[in-house]
Residue, then its C-alpha position, 0 to 999 in steps of 0.5 A: m743344485t749339482k748335476k747329479e742331484s738334478t738327474k735324480k728328478h727323473k725318479h719323481s714320477d714315483d713320488d705321489d706326495k710331491v706337489a709343485r710349488i712356488s715359494v715366496d721370500n719376503r727378505s730384502r731385494a738386496d739379500r735375494k739378489a745376493e743369493g741369486k748371485a751366489l747360486r752361480l757357484a753351485v750352478p755356473l752360468a756356463s753349465h747351461a750351454v751343455w746339451k748332449a743326449p745321455e746314454h740312458r736317454r729313453d727312446s724318443i718314440d716311446l716317450l711320444i707314444e706315452s704322451s698319446a695315451g688316453r687321447v682319442p685313438e682315431l685322431l692320433p694319425i693326424r697328430y703324428g702327421r702334423m708333427l711329421q711335416s717339419p722339425f718345427t712342427f715336431y718340436r711344437g708337439s714334443a713338449a713332453l720329450m723336452a721336459y724329460d730332457l730338461a729335467g736331467l740338466p743342472t737347474t737353479g731350483i728357482n721356481v716360477q709359474a712356468c708355461g711348460d711349452a714356451h716355444l715362439g709359436n705360443f707368443r701372440g697378441i690377445g684381446t683384453p676385456e677393454r678390447r685392446i691388444i696385448f702381447v703375451i705367452n698363450d697356450l698354457d695347457e702344460t703350466l705348472p711351477a717349475p724352474w724359470e730356465w726351462d721355459l727360456k731354453r724351450l723358447c730359445a731352442s725354438l728360435v733356432v729350429a724355426g730359423r733353420i726351417n726359414g733358411h736363416t744362417q747360423k749367425e742369424q739364428r744365434s743373433s735371434v737367441l742372443a736378442c731373446v736372452a739379453s731381453y729376458r735378462e735386462r727386463m728381469r733386472e728392471f722388474s726386480k727393481m719395480n714394486a710388486l703391484d707395478v709388475w703385476y699390472f705390467h703388460i706389453n701393448a700393441d703400440e710397443v710391439i709396432e715400435h720394435m719393428t724396423d722393417g716398414a713392410v713388416k710394420r705395416r703388415v702388423e698394423k693391418r693385422i691388429e686393425k683387423a683383429l680389433d674390427r673382428n665381429t663374431l656375427d660377421d666373421d665366424f658365424p657364417e663360416m661355422v654355422t648352418f641353419e637346419n630343421g629350424g635351428h642353428r648347428i655347427r657346420d661339420n668339416p671332418p675330420l677337423i670339426y665333427h659331431v659325436q654320434s651317440d648310441d641312440g642317434e642323437i647328434i650331441d656331445e652330452h658329456a660336453l654339455a654336462a661339463f658346460y653346466c659344471y663350468r658355469d659354476t666356476l665363473s664369478d657372479d658377474r660373468r654368469v650374468i653375461l653367460d646366462r644371456y646365451e643358451p647352448k645350441d650345439v656342441a662339436r669336436k674340433v681338432v686344434g694345434v699340434g700338441s693338443v691333437g687327440t685330446r678332447c677339444g671342441i666348440v659350443l655354439m651359444m645364442s642370445g636371440s637369433e643374431d647374437p652368437l657366442f662361441l666357446q672353446f673347450k679343451e681337455a686338460r691332462a696332467s702337465v708334461l712337467e709333473p713327473y719332474v717337479g711334482k703334482s699340481a696343487y689343483k686336483n682338476h687340471g682345468q683349474r690348474v690351467v686357469m689358475g696358471q694362466r691368471l698368474i702368467q697373463p696380466v689379463s684373462d678371457i672373461f669366460l675362462g673357467w673349468a669343469t669335469g665331464r661325466d666321464g671324469n676328464d677335466f676341461y677348461m673353457r674360454q672364448l674361441r678366436d677372441m682377438k687372437l693374433k698368431p705369429q706367422v713364424e713360417i714367413f719370418e725373415p732374420e730381422t723379424m725373427r730377431i725382433f720377435g725373439e726380443l719381444a718374446g724374451w721381454s714377455l716371458a720375463a714379465s710372466h715369470a716376474r709376476s709369480g717368481d723371485s725376480a731379484k733372485i733370478a736377476g742376481y743369478l743372471g748378472k749384467k754380462d752376456e755369459f748366460d746369453e752365450a751359454i743358452a745360444d750354445f744350448s739352443e743350437s745343440y738341442a735343435d740338432q737333437n730335435e732334428r734327430d728325434h724328428q727323423a726318428l718319427v719319420q723312420a717310425v712311420r716308414d716302419g709302420r710303428l706309427e700311423a700318420r695322416i698327412e692333411s691336404 
């Protein structure tokens, strides 16, 4: 695909009939690999190095405001306040802006089930139904079939953005990116030679993560965090912190403006829309999961402000109880149209909660047993899952250069595994080749886009100063 053809993607928001899809090619691996290699003529590997804001680029604050449409208005100052903190927090909240930029660049046109927001903070350890820890990409609110390189570019640019915040040198930042891309390229070549079922069952376990750690102190810290996650108990850890006992019943503890109850017109403190969505959600679970869920009863619902990019969407928690000392916390998150949709087409699923759930099942080797979706009485789509179930978030803000490089390598491996599950690994591997030309190109792009991200962050700072946007800085 030529650059001229690629830039036309910005017009796809007007194409109501376009649906984002992944095509399946059952030709031989050799034929698909050769086709990927031939694609380098149309989209040279070096073409991915280029980032320069085009003259017609839309105002970044206008795009940010557009991405806030439909969110809870009183929460928007919190969203902007969190994005204001640093270029990295801005990056985390500006997936829509980068999607716009990526859609104007040359693309291979090889679609996978993309994350849509693959920055390094969204890679983490999660618990499997067998109560093991695996390393995967998480937070898939924006997932949609899209070109594989969009995820990789967002991941690599985030390594540079975060590296700058942490005071890493330019050489150290580039080393992290090169390790990430080389890992993606080499692992994708391995996946292209594996049987389809072997790729589908593949996962990176906690032991493999620990083996990659070269610093003894970092390794011990990771081991302790994994051990703590495995020992985590909802009754002992979450229940005392999040729940009070009032008027003969359990109630989620208010902590405004981050956790709060919605007051209805008649004074009832309950989110009726969320409860209605809960019963709709139950119908999306398989019969065996319903049996487990039905052992619990919903006792309370509260809104909860989460993350950076999700702030302002309707998110919250449901307190479930089985008896007096057996709690279950479910998290519900509003699912809106993916930021990729204007450029690759609409989801095949009308319910965006279902889009997220189905995308997660394609991207991750395991899913939460309570993962499901619903539509609220107000017409908003949601998905639901367990809250804080053995999740290990990366402590990006304290990453030393070597830790960042290793994390980049692991993230590249994980992203390759996710893309190989849904996409054509042979074609992608053929395009990438065995040399490091693509690696160097992405390192150049990442540095240039990190510069762009800093300019956009400064535009937000100026917009707040000018009163164009209101920001609330949390203590």
